[in-house]
PyMOL Python script that loads the backbone (N, CA, C, O; Angstrom):
from pymol import cmd

cmd.read_pdbstr("""\
ATOM      1  N   UNK A   1      20.222  11.835  77.858  1.00  0.00           N
ATOM      2  CA  UNK A   1      20.015  10.577  78.517  1.00  0.00           C
ATOM      3  C   UNK A   1      21.011  10.374  79.636  1.00  0.00           C
ATOM      4  O   UNK A   1      21.957  11.149  79.778  1.00  0.00           O
ATOM      5  N   UNK A   2      20.815   9.375  80.403  1.00  0.00           N
ATOM      6  CA  UNK A   2      21.668   9.070  81.543  1.00  0.00           C
ATOM      7  C   UNK A   2      22.977   8.438  81.080  1.00  0.00           C
ATOM      8  O   UNK A   2      22.969   7.356  80.494  1.00  0.00           O
ATOM      9  N   UNK A   3      24.103   9.107  81.340  1.00  0.00           N
ATOM     10  CA  UNK A   3      25.442   8.591  81.044  1.00  0.00           C
ATOM     11  C   UNK A   3      25.586   8.137  79.598  1.00  0.00           C
ATOM     12  O   UNK A   3      26.212   7.110  79.335  1.00  0.00           O
ATOM     13  N   UNK A   4      25.026   8.876  78.671  1.00  0.00           N
ATOM     14  CA  UNK A   4      25.101   8.438  77.284  1.00  0.00           C
ATOM     15  C   UNK A   4      26.366   8.945  76.611  1.00  0.00           C
ATOM     16  O   UNK A   4      26.945   9.955  77.011  1.00  0.00           O
ATOM     17  N   UNK A   5      26.773   8.230  75.593  1.00  0.00           N
ATOM     18  CA  UNK A   5      27.885   8.633  74.747  1.00  0.00           C
ATOM     19  C   UNK A   5      27.363   8.660  73.321  1.00  0.00           C
ATOM     20  O   UNK A   5      26.517   7.848  72.945  1.00  0.00           O
ATOM     21  N   UNK A   6      27.862   9.584  72.542  1.00  0.00           N
ATOM     22  CA  UNK A   6      27.401   9.684  71.163  1.00  0.00           C
ATOM     23  C   UNK A   6      28.564  10.063  70.261  1.00  0.00           C
ATOM     24  O   UNK A   6      29.510  10.725  70.688  1.00  0.00           O
ATOM     25  N   UNK A   7      28.482   9.635  69.009  1.00  0.00           N
ATOM     26  CA  UNK A   7      29.509   9.998  68.038  1.00  0.00           C
ATOM     27  C   UNK A   7      28.946   9.797  66.632  1.00  0.00           C
ATOM     28  O   UNK A   7      27.929   9.134  66.431  1.00  0.00           O
ATOM     29  N   UNK A   8      29.635  10.385  65.686  1.00  0.00           N
ATOM     30  CA  UNK A   8      29.287  10.150  64.289  1.00  0.00           C
ATOM     31  C   UNK A   8      29.941   8.836  63.873  1.00  0.00           C
ATOM     32  O   UNK A   8      31.073   8.552  64.263  1.00  0.00           O
ATOM     33  N   UNK A   9      29.239   8.049  63.093  1.00  0.00           N
ATOM     34  CA  UNK A   9      29.777   6.785  62.584  1.00  0.00           C
ATOM     35  C   UNK A   9      29.639   6.804  61.064  1.00  0.00           C
ATOM     36  O   UNK A   9      28.794   7.515  60.519  1.00  0.00           O
ATOM     37  N   UNK A  10      30.456   6.037  60.399  1.00  0.00           N
ATOM     38  CA  UNK A  10      30.502   6.048  58.939  1.00  0.00           C
ATOM     39  C   UNK A  10      30.378   4.628  58.408  1.00  0.00           C
ATOM     40  O   UNK A  10      31.161   3.750  58.773  1.00  0.00           O
ATOM     41  N   UNK A  11      29.407   4.407  57.558  1.00  0.00           N
ATOM     42  CA  UNK A  11      29.234   3.105  56.918  1.00  0.00           C
ATOM     43  C   UNK A  11      29.992   3.149  55.592  1.00  0.00           C
ATOM     44  O   UNK A  11      29.562   3.795  54.637  1.00  0.00           O
ATOM     45  N   UNK A  12      31.118   2.454  55.554  1.00  0.00           N
ATOM     46  CA  UNK A  12      32.053   2.551  54.441  1.00  0.00           C
ATOM     47  C   UNK A  12      31.418   2.202  53.091  1.00  0.00           C
ATOM     48  O   UNK A  12      31.619   2.930  52.119  1.00  0.00           O
ATOM     49  N   UNK A  13      30.673   1.128  53.010  1.00  0.00           N
ATOM     50  CA  UNK A  13      30.137   0.661  51.729  1.00  0.00           C
ATOM     51  C   UNK A  13      29.096   1.600  51.137  1.00  0.00           C
ATOM     52  O   UNK A  13      29.001   1.723  49.916  1.00  0.00           O
ATOM     53  N   UNK A  14      28.320   2.259  51.977  1.00  0.00           N
ATOM     54  CA  UNK A  14      27.286   3.164  51.470  1.00  0.00           C
ATOM     55  C   UNK A  14      27.698   4.627  51.567  1.00  0.00           C
ATOM     56  O   UNK A  14      26.996   5.514  51.081  1.00  0.00           O
ATOM     57  N   UNK A  15      28.855   4.872  52.203  1.00  0.00           N
ATOM     58  CA  UNK A  15      29.362   6.237  52.419  1.00  0.00           C
ATOM     59  C   UNK A  15      28.331   7.098  53.157  1.00  0.00           C
ATOM     60  O   UNK A  15      28.156   8.282  52.866  1.00  0.00           O
ATOM     61  N   UNK A  16      27.665   6.475  54.108  1.00  0.00           N
ATOM     62  CA  UNK A  16      26.604   7.127  54.871  1.00  0.00           C
ATOM     63  C   UNK A  16      27.099   7.437  56.284  1.00  0.00           C
ATOM     64  O   UNK A  16      27.616   6.559  56.974  1.00  0.00           O
ATOM     65  N   UNK A  17      26.936   8.685  56.703  1.00  0.00           N
ATOM     66  CA  UNK A  17      27.279   9.080  58.069  1.00  0.00           C
ATOM     67  C   UNK A  17      26.007   9.011  58.908  1.00  0.00           C
ATOM     68  O   UNK A  17      24.951   9.481  58.484  1.00  0.00           O
ATOM     69  N   UNK A  18      26.110   8.435  60.079  1.00  0.00           N
ATOM     70  CA  UNK A  18      24.948   8.365  60.952  1.00  0.00           C
ATOM     71  C   UNK A  18      25.364   8.601  62.391  1.00  0.00           C
ATOM     72  O   UNK A  18      26.555   8.650  62.699  1.00  0.00           O
ATOM     73  N   UNK A  19      24.407   8.744  63.251  1.00  0.00           N
ATOM     74  CA  UNK A  19      24.602   9.052  64.660  1.00  0.00           C
ATOM     75  C   UNK A  19      24.571   7.757  65.461  1.00  0.00           C
ATOM     76  O   UNK A  19      23.609   6.994  65.375  1.00  0.00           O
ATOM     77  N   UNK A  20      25.610   7.511  66.232  1.00  0.00           N
ATOM     78  CA  UNK A  20      25.699   6.313  67.058  1.00  0.00           C
ATOM     79  C   UNK A  20      25.645   6.744  68.515  1.00  0.00           C
ATOM     80  O   UNK A  20      26.423   7.598  68.941  1.00  0.00           O
ATOM     81  N   UNK A  21      24.734   6.159  69.279  1.00  0.00           N
ATOM     82  CA  UNK A  21      24.528   6.570  70.665  1.00  0.00           C
ATOM     83  C   UNK A  21      24.454   5.347  71.553  1.00  0.00           C
ATOM     84  O   UNK A  21      23.837   4.341  71.201  1.00  0.00           O
ATOM     85  N   UNK A  22      25.079   5.443  72.692  1.00  0.00           N
ATOM     86  CA  UNK A  22      25.002   4.373  73.675  1.00  0.00           C
ATOM     87  C   UNK A  22      24.584   4.945  75.014  1.00  0.00           C
ATOM     88  O   UNK A  22      24.774   6.134  75.266  1.00  0.00           O
ATOM     89  N   UNK A  23      24.024   4.127  75.866  1.00  0.00           N
ATOM     90  CA  UNK A  23      23.643   4.585  77.206  1.00  0.00           C
ATOM     91  C   UNK A  23      23.623   3.397  78.152  1.00  0.00           C
ATOM     92  O   UNK A  23      23.592   2.247  77.713  1.00  0.00           O
ATOM     93  N   UNK A  24      23.641   3.672  79.440  1.00  0.00           N
ATOM     94  CA  UNK A  24      23.555   2.611  80.437  1.00  0.00           C
ATOM     95  C   UNK A  24      22.120   2.123  80.515  1.00  0.00           C
ATOM     96  O   UNK A  24      21.180   2.913  80.436  1.00  0.00           O
ATOM     97  N   UNK A  25      21.960   0.828  80.668  1.00  0.00           N
ATOM     98  CA  UNK A  25      20.615   0.281  80.822  1.00  0.00           C
ATOM     99  C   UNK A  25      20.270   0.181  82.307  1.00  0.00           C
ATOM    100  O   UNK A  25      21.152   0.141  83.165  1.00  0.00           O
ATOM    101  N   UNK A  26      18.991   0.142  82.586  1.00  0.00           N
ATOM    102  CA  UNK A  26      18.505  -0.020  83.956  1.00  0.00           C
ATOM    103  C   UNK A  26      18.157  -1.492  84.135  1.00  0.00           C
ATOM    104  O   UNK A  26      17.327  -2.027  83.400  1.00  0.00           O
ATOM    105  N   UNK A  27      18.784  -2.145  85.100  1.00  0.00           N
ATOM    106  CA  UNK A  27      18.585  -3.584  85.297  1.00  0.00           C
ATOM    107  C   UNK A  27      17.496  -3.858  86.322  1.00  0.00           C
ATOM    108  O   UNK A  27      17.761  -4.402  87.394  1.00  0.00           O
ATOM    109  N   UNK A  28      16.281  -3.480  85.987  1.00  0.00           N
ATOM    110  CA  UNK A  28      15.129  -3.727  86.850  1.00  0.00           C
ATOM    111  C   UNK A  28      14.040  -4.407  86.035  1.00  0.00           C
ATOM    112  O   UNK A  28      13.873  -4.115  84.851  1.00  0.00           O
ATOM    113  N   UNK A  29      13.309  -5.299  86.656  1.00  0.00           N
ATOM    114  CA  UNK A  29      12.189  -5.945  85.974  1.00  0.00           C
ATOM    115  C   UNK A  29      11.172  -4.890  85.548  1.00  0.00           C
ATOM    116  O   UNK A  29      10.887  -3.953  86.294  1.00  0.00           O
ATOM    117  N   UNK A  30      10.636  -5.049  84.359  1.00  0.00           N
ATOM    118  CA  UNK A  30       9.587  -4.161  83.884  1.00  0.00           C
ATOM    119  C   UNK A  30      10.077  -2.871  83.246  1.00  0.00           C
ATOM    120  O   UNK A  30       9.260  -2.062  82.804  1.00  0.00           O
ATOM    121  N   UNK A  31      11.394  -2.654  83.183  1.00  0.00           N
ATOM    122  CA  UNK A  31      11.926  -1.442  82.555  1.00  0.00           C
ATOM    123  C   UNK A  31      12.219  -1.753  81.091  1.00  0.00           C
ATOM    124  O   UNK A  31      12.977  -2.673  80.785  1.00  0.00           O
ATOM    125  N   UNK A  32      11.622  -0.994  80.202  1.00  0.00           N
ATOM    126  CA  UNK A  32      11.786  -1.183  78.772  1.00  0.00           C
ATOM    127  C   UNK A  32      13.129  -0.607  78.324  1.00  0.00           C
ATOM    128  O   UNK A  32      13.565   0.426  78.832  1.00  0.00           O
ATOM    129  N   UNK A  33      13.779  -1.271  77.378  1.00  0.00           N
ATOM    130  CA  UNK A  33      15.042  -0.745  76.859  1.00  0.00           C
ATOM    131  C   UNK A  33      14.784   0.533  76.066  1.00  0.00           C
ATOM    132  O   UNK A  33      13.686   0.758  75.558  1.00  0.00           O
ATOM    133  N   UNK A  34      15.812   1.354  75.972  1.00  0.00           N
ATOM    134  CA  UNK A  34      15.690   2.613  75.245  1.00  0.00           C
ATOM    135  C   UNK A  34      15.340   2.363  73.778  1.00  0.00           C
ATOM    136  O   UNK A  34      14.509   3.069  73.207  1.00  0.00           O
ATOM    137  N   UNK A  35      15.970   1.362  73.171  1.00  0.00           N
ATOM    138  CA  UNK A  35      15.686   1.042  71.772  1.00  0.00           C
ATOM    139  C   UNK A  35      14.242   0.627  71.558  1.00  0.00           C
ATOM    140  O   UNK A  35      13.613   1.026  70.577  1.00  0.00           O
ATOM    141  N   UNK A  36      13.718  -0.171  72.473  1.00  0.00           N
ATOM    142  CA  UNK A  36      12.314  -0.591  72.380  1.00  0.00           C
ATOM    143  C   UNK A  36      11.381   0.611  72.522  1.00  0.00           C
ATOM    144  O   UNK A  36      10.351   0.686  71.853  1.00  0.00           O
ATOM    145  N   UNK A  37      11.746   1.549  73.396  1.00  0.00           N
ATOM    146  CA  UNK A  37      10.927   2.755  73.563  1.00  0.00           C
ATOM    147  C   UNK A  37      10.914   3.579  72.280  1.00  0.00           C
ATOM    148  O   UNK A  37       9.854   4.050  71.866  1.00  0.00           O
ATOM    149  N   UNK A  38      12.079   3.764  71.639  1.00  0.00           N
ATOM    150  CA  UNK A  38      12.123   4.485  70.363  1.00  0.00           C
ATOM    151  C   UNK A  38      11.237   3.793  69.328  1.00  0.00           C
ATOM    152  O   UNK A  38      10.519   4.461  68.584  1.00  0.00           O
ATOM    153  N   UNK A  39      11.282   2.457  69.277  1.00  0.00           N
ATOM    154  CA  UNK A  39      10.465   1.703  68.323  1.00  0.00           C
ATOM    155  C   UNK A  39       8.980   1.940  68.576  1.00  0.00           C
ATOM    156  O   UNK A  39       8.222   2.177  67.636  1.00  0.00           O
ATOM    157  N   UNK A  40       8.564   1.880  69.818  1.00  0.00           N
ATOM    158  CA  UNK A  40       7.142   2.086  70.141  1.00  0.00           C
ATOM    159  C   UNK A  40       6.689   3.506  69.817  1.00  0.00           C
ATOM    160  O   UNK A  40       5.580   3.706  69.319  1.00  0.00           O
ATOM    161  N   UNK A  41       7.537   4.490  70.096  1.00  0.00           N
ATOM    162  CA  UNK A  41       7.192   5.877  69.771  1.00  0.00           C
ATOM    163  C   UNK A  41       7.039   6.051  68.264  1.00  0.00           C
ATOM    164  O   UNK A  41       6.107   6.711  67.805  1.00  0.00           O
ATOM    165  N   UNK A  42       7.961   5.453  67.487  1.00  0.00           N
ATOM    166  CA  UNK A  42       7.860   5.542  66.025  1.00  0.00           C
ATOM    167  C   UNK A  42       6.591   4.855  65.529  1.00  0.00           C
ATOM    168  O   UNK A  42       5.881   5.397  64.681  1.00  0.00           O
ATOM    169  N   UNK A  43       6.302   3.663  66.055  1.00  0.00           N
ATOM    170  CA  UNK A  43       5.095   2.932  65.647  1.00  0.00           C
ATOM    171  C   UNK A  43       3.821   3.714  65.972  1.00  0.00           C
ATOM    172  O   UNK A  43       2.801   3.544  65.305  1.00  0.00           O
ATOM    173  N   UNK A  44       3.880   4.569  66.996  1.00  0.00           N
ATOM    174  CA  UNK A  44       2.723   5.383  67.387  1.00  0.00           C
ATOM    175  C   UNK A  44       2.712   6.736  66.676  1.00  0.00           C
ATOM    176  O   UNK A  44       1.880   7.591  66.979  1.00  0.00           O
ATOM    177  N   UNK A  45       3.638   6.931  65.730  1.00  0.00           N
ATOM    178  CA  UNK A  45       3.734   8.183  64.961  1.00  0.00           C
ATOM    179  C   UNK A  45       3.904   9.411  65.843  1.00  0.00           C
ATOM    180  O   UNK A  45       3.343  10.467  65.551  1.00  0.00           O
ATOM    181  N   UNK A  46       4.669   9.282  66.916  1.00  0.00           N
ATOM    182  CA  UNK A  46       4.967  10.427  67.781  1.00  0.00           C
ATOM    183  C   UNK A  46       5.965  11.317  67.045  1.00  0.00           C
ATOM    184  O   UNK A  46       6.958  10.822  66.513  1.00  0.00           O
ATOM    185  N   UNK A  47       5.710  12.621  67.011  1.00  0.00           N
ATOM    186  CA  UNK A  47       6.590  13.529  66.277  1.00  0.00           C
ATOM    187  C   UNK A  47       7.824  13.896  67.108  1.00  0.00           C
ATOM    188  O   UNK A  47       7.839  13.760  68.331  1.00  0.00           O
ATOM    189  N   UNK A  48       8.850  14.363  66.406  1.00  0.00           N
ATOM    190  CA  UNK A  48      10.101  14.844  67.007  1.00  0.00           C
ATOM    191  C   UNK A  48      10.858  13.771  67.790  1.00  0.00           C
ATOM    192  O   UNK A  48      11.534  14.077  68.773  1.00  0.00           O
ATOM    193  N   UNK A  49      10.747  12.532  67.361  1.00  0.00           N
ATOM    194  CA  UNK A  49      11.497  11.427  67.967  1.00  0.00           C
ATOM    195  C   UNK A  49      12.487  10.935  66.918  1.00  0.00           C
ATOM    196  O   UNK A  49      12.084  10.660  65.787  1.00  0.00           O
ATOM    197  N   UNK A  50      13.773  10.814  67.258  1.00  0.00           N
ATOM    198  CA  UNK A  50      14.749  10.354  66.268  1.00  0.00           C
ATOM    199  C   UNK A  50      14.446   8.932  65.796  1.00  0.00           C
ATOM    200  O   UNK A  50      13.899   8.121  66.544  1.00  0.00           O
ATOM    201  N   UNK A  51      14.805   8.646  64.561  1.00  0.00           N
ATOM    202  CA  UNK A  51      14.617   7.309  64.012  1.00  0.00           C
ATOM    203  C   UNK A  51      15.725   6.399  64.520  1.00  0.00           C
ATOM    204  O   UNK A  51      16.907   6.721  64.398  1.00  0.00           O
ATOM    205  N   UNK A  52      15.351   5.290  65.077  1.00  0.00           N
ATOM    206  CA  UNK A  52      16.302   4.299  65.574  1.00  0.00           C
ATOM    207  C   UNK A  52      16.393   3.184  64.538  1.00  0.00           C
ATOM    208  O   UNK A  52      15.421   2.460  64.323  1.00  0.00           O
ATOM    209  N   UNK A  53      17.550   3.038  63.896  1.00  0.00           N
ATOM    210  CA  UNK A  53      17.709   2.026  62.856  1.00  0.00           C
ATOM    211  C   UNK A  53      17.917   0.634  63.429  1.00  0.00           C
ATOM    212  O   UNK A  53      17.480  -0.355  62.840  1.00  0.00           O
ATOM    213  N   UNK A  54      18.580   0.553  64.573  1.00  0.00           N
ATOM    214  CA  UNK A  54      18.852  -0.744  65.202  1.00  0.00           C
ATOM    215  C   UNK A  54      19.186  -0.510  66.667  1.00  0.00           C
ATOM    216  O   UNK A  54      19.659   0.562  67.044  1.00  0.00           O
ATOM    217  N   UNK A  55      18.938  -1.519  67.485  1.00  0.00           N
ATOM    218  CA  UNK A  55      19.333  -1.428  68.890  1.00  0.00           C
ATOM    219  C   UNK A  55      19.607  -2.821  69.421  1.00  0.00           C
ATOM    220  O   UNK A  55      19.055  -3.808  68.936  1.00  0.00           O
ATOM    221  N   UNK A  56      20.461  -2.883  70.415  1.00  0.00           N
ATOM    222  CA  UNK A  56      20.808  -4.162  71.029  1.00  0.00           C
ATOM    223  C   UNK A  56      21.261  -3.901  72.461  1.00  0.00           C
ATOM    224  O   UNK A  56      21.925  -2.902  72.736  1.00  0.00           O
ATOM    225  N   UNK A  57      20.903  -4.790  73.359  1.00  0.00           N
ATOM    226  CA  UNK A  57      21.420  -4.734  74.721  1.00  0.00           C
ATOM    227  C   UNK A  57      22.640  -5.639  74.787  1.00  0.00           C
ATOM    228  O   UNK A  57      22.578  -6.804  74.395  1.00  0.00           O
ATOM    229  N   UNK A  58      23.734  -5.109  75.278  1.00  0.00           N
ATOM    230  CA  UNK A  58      24.977  -5.855  75.407  1.00  0.00           C
ATOM    231  C   UNK A  58      25.063  -6.382  76.832  1.00  0.00           C
ATOM    232  O   UNK A  58      24.834  -5.642  77.788  1.00  0.00           O
ATOM    233  N   UNK A  59      25.391  -7.652  76.971  1.00  0.00           N
ATOM    234  CA  UNK A  59      25.514  -8.247  78.303  1.00  0.00           C
ATOM    235  C   UNK A  59      26.621  -7.552  79.091  1.00  0.00           C
ATOM    236  O   UNK A  59      27.679  -7.239  78.545  1.00  0.00           O
ATOM    237  N   UNK A  60      26.374  -7.319  80.360  1.00  0.00           N
ATOM    238  CA  UNK A  60      27.366  -6.709  81.246  1.00  0.00           C
ATOM    239  C   UNK A  60      28.354  -7.768  81.716  1.00  0.00           C
ATOM    240  O   UNK A  60      27.984  -8.918  81.954  1.00  0.00           O
ATOM    241  N   UNK A  61      29.609  -7.366  81.844  1.00  0.00           N
ATOM    242  CA  UNK A  61      30.556  -8.228  82.534  1.00  0.00           C
ATOM    243  C   UNK A  61      30.491  -7.817  84.001  1.00  0.00           C
ATOM    244  O   UNK A  61      30.195  -6.657  84.287  1.00  0.00           O
ATOM    245  N   UNK A  62      30.754  -8.718  84.934  1.00  0.00           N
ATOM    246  CA  UNK A  62      30.556  -8.407  86.362  1.00  0.00           C
ATOM    247  C   UNK A  62      31.194  -7.100  86.834  1.00  0.00           C
ATOM    248  O   UNK A  62      30.597  -6.390  87.643  1.00  0.00           O
ATOM    249  N   UNK A  63      32.377  -6.771  86.353  1.00  0.00           N
ATOM    250  CA  UNK A  63      33.050  -5.542  86.794  1.00  0.00           C
ATOM    251  C   UNK A  63      32.314  -4.288  86.340  1.00  0.00           C
ATOM    252  O   UNK A  63      32.448  -3.234  86.962  1.00  0.00           O
ATOM    253  N   UNK A  64      31.540  -4.389  85.263  1.00  0.00           N
ATOM    254  CA  UNK A  64      30.856  -3.219  84.719  1.00  0.00           C
ATOM    255  C   UNK A  64      29.381  -3.163  85.075  1.00  0.00           C
ATOM    256  O   UNK A  64      28.709  -2.191  84.730  1.00  0.00           O
ATOM    257  N   UNK A  65      28.869  -4.153  85.738  1.00  0.00           N
ATOM    258  CA  UNK A  65      27.443  -4.179  86.057  1.00  0.00           C
ATOM    259  C   UNK A  65      27.107  -3.073  87.056  1.00  0.00           C
ATOM    260  O   UNK A  65      27.739  -2.981  88.108  1.00  0.00           O
ATOM    261  N   UNK A  66      26.110  -2.228  86.737  1.00  0.00           N
ATOM    262  CA  UNK A  66      25.732  -1.140  87.638  1.00  0.00           C
ATOM    263  C   UNK A  66      25.319  -1.663  89.013  1.00  0.00           C
ATOM    264  O   UNK A  66      24.690  -2.715  89.123  1.00  0.00           O
ATOM    265  N   UNK A  67      25.674  -0.927  90.047  1.00  0.00           N
ATOM    266  CA  UNK A  67      25.381  -1.317  91.427  1.00  0.00           C
ATOM    267  C   UNK A  67      24.387  -0.372  92.103  1.00  0.00           C
ATOM    268  O   UNK A  67      24.079  -0.543  93.283  1.00  0.00           O
ATOM    269  N   UNK A  68      23.885   0.616  91.371  1.00  0.00           N
ATOM    270  CA  UNK A  68      23.035   1.650  91.952  1.00  0.00           C
ATOM    271  C   UNK A  68      21.825   1.076  92.675  1.00  0.00           C
ATOM    272  O   UNK A  68      21.545   1.454  93.812  1.00  0.00           O
ATOM    273  N   UNK A  69      21.111   0.174  92.028  1.00  0.00           N
ATOM    274  CA  UNK A  69      19.895  -0.379  92.631  1.00  0.00           C
ATOM    275  C   UNK A  69      20.234  -1.143  93.907  1.00  0.00           C
ATOM    276  O   UNK A  69      19.574  -0.966  94.931  1.00  0.00           O
ATOM    277  N   UNK A  70      21.252  -1.986  93.852  1.00  0.00           N
ATOM    278  CA  UNK A  70      21.638  -2.775  95.026  1.00  0.00           C
ATOM    279  C   UNK A  70      22.063  -1.863  96.177  1.00  0.00           C
ATOM    280  O   UNK A  70      21.646  -2.071  97.316  1.00  0.00           O
ATOM    281  N   UNK A  71      22.882  -0.863  95.892  1.00  0.00           N
ATOM    282  CA  UNK A  71      23.383   0.020  96.942  1.00  0.00           C
ATOM    283  C   UNK A  71      22.302   0.934  97.504  1.00  0.00           C
ATOM    284  O   UNK A  71      22.368   1.325  98.670  1.00  0.00           O
ATOM    285  N   UNK A  72      21.308   1.279  96.690  1.00  0.00           N
ATOM    286  CA  UNK A  72      20.249   2.175  97.172  1.00  0.00           C
ATOM    287  C   UNK A  72      19.344   1.489  98.194  1.00  0.00           C
ATOM    288  O   UNK A  72      18.627   2.158  98.938  1.00  0.00           O
ATOM    289  N   UNK A  73      19.375   0.161  98.231  1.00  0.00           N
ATOM    290  CA  UNK A  73      18.541  -0.583  99.176  1.00  0.00           C
ATOM    291  C   UNK A  73      19.234  -0.804 100.512  1.00  0.00           C
ATOM    292  O   UNK A  73      18.596  -1.216 101.481  1.00  0.00           O
ATOM    293  N   UNK A  74      20.536  -0.534 100.575  1.00  0.00           N
ATOM    294  CA  UNK A  74      21.287  -0.765 101.825  1.00  0.00           C
ATOM    295  C   UNK A  74      21.141   0.392 102.781  1.00  0.00           C
ATOM    296  O   UNK A  74      21.705   0.364 103.875  1.00  0.00           O
TER     297      UNK A  74
END
""", "prot")
cmd.dss("prot")
cmd.show_as("cartoon", "prot")
cmd.util.cbc("prot")
cmd.orient("prot")
């Protein structure tokens, strides 16, 4: 994925190791989040797609907000 980070995470109470992945979101109208795409693929029974247990979009702070779209129009 684009600029993704991944690591193993550990749920202490269940002693379960799982895969934690983050990526940059695209801030354009009509672009589906990565988590929503994983959910739709699973609901459609698409094979070879990892199971997404949870996903959330985190609000950007102004200093971290991507500028690619704005700069590409200049």
